C-alpha positions, -999 to 999 in steps of 0.1 A, spaced: -540 411 64 -509 412 43 -474 414 55 -442 424 38 -410 411 54 -384 438 58 -359 449 84 -386 474 96 -414 448 95 -404 413 106 -441 402 112 -440 373 87 -422 342 100 -402 322 76 -417 290 62 -405 257 75 -398 228 51 -409 194 66 -395 162 53 -413 129 55 -400 94 45 -422 64 37 -407 30 28 -422 -4 24 -424 -36 4 -446 -45 -25 -457 -78 -40 -473 -84 -74 -495 -112 -61 -504 -143 -81 -530 -131 -105 -525 -109 -136 -507 -76 -137 -513 -58 -104 -516 -21 -98 -508 -13 -62 -518 20 -46 -489 29 -24 -495 65 -14 -521 93 -19 -525 129 -7 -546 159 -15 -534 178 -46 -507 204 -39 -504 192 -2 -467 185 -8 -443 207 -27 -420 180 -39 -414 142 -37 -388 117 -47 -401 82 -56 -378 52 -57 -385 15 -67 -362 -15 -62 -373 -46 -81 -359 -77 -65 -336 -101 -85 -362 -129 -81 -390 -109 -99 -401 -124 -132 -403 -90 -150 -401 -52 -149 -422 -30 -126 -432 6 -131 -443 34 -109 -469 59 -118 -467 93 -101 -497 117 -103 -479 151 -107 -477 177 -135 -455 164 -163 -444 132 -145 -431 105 -168 -433 79 -140 -406 56 -127 -393 28 -148 -397 3 -162 -374 -12 -136 -359 -46 -146 -353 -73 -119 -323 -65 -97 -324 -28 -105 -337 4 -89 -349 37 -103 -359 70 -88 -376 103 -99 -382 136 -82 -413 156 -91 -431 188 -81 -465 187 -63 -471 149 -63 -505 135 -51 -504 98 -58 -480 69 -63 -489 35 -77 -468 5 -86 -476 -18 -115 -461 -53 -111 -464 -87 -128 -475 -117 -109 -449 -129 -83 -428 -97 -86 -416 -81 -54 -394 -54 -42 -392 -22 -21 -402 14 -25 -391 46 -7 -408 80 -9 -393 112 4 -418 141 6 -414 178 13 -441 200 27 -440 237 32 -454 248 66 -460 284 75 -459 288 113 
């Protein structure tokens, strides 16, 4: 069944945009370069996302964030004591690559379109 929204046919409810925030800490561990899987979702489950990384001042080197999304260049490299963020369309995965003994925080803001 299809529906066209007009003043004479209000059968289609408006979509609702749901916002979700995920924040946490990351650590590069003690071995070689570490790739940390931070978040994953089915493809096209979210319409947009903003991904931010803060690399602590005590980190020995830069960290980067890889975002699986069409055309995404990723976040960073982020030098110690700095942060960087990137917004992308239809994200499905976020990983952080960090050198040994690196640490910091990440925040993800996701938007999902829900049709009631």
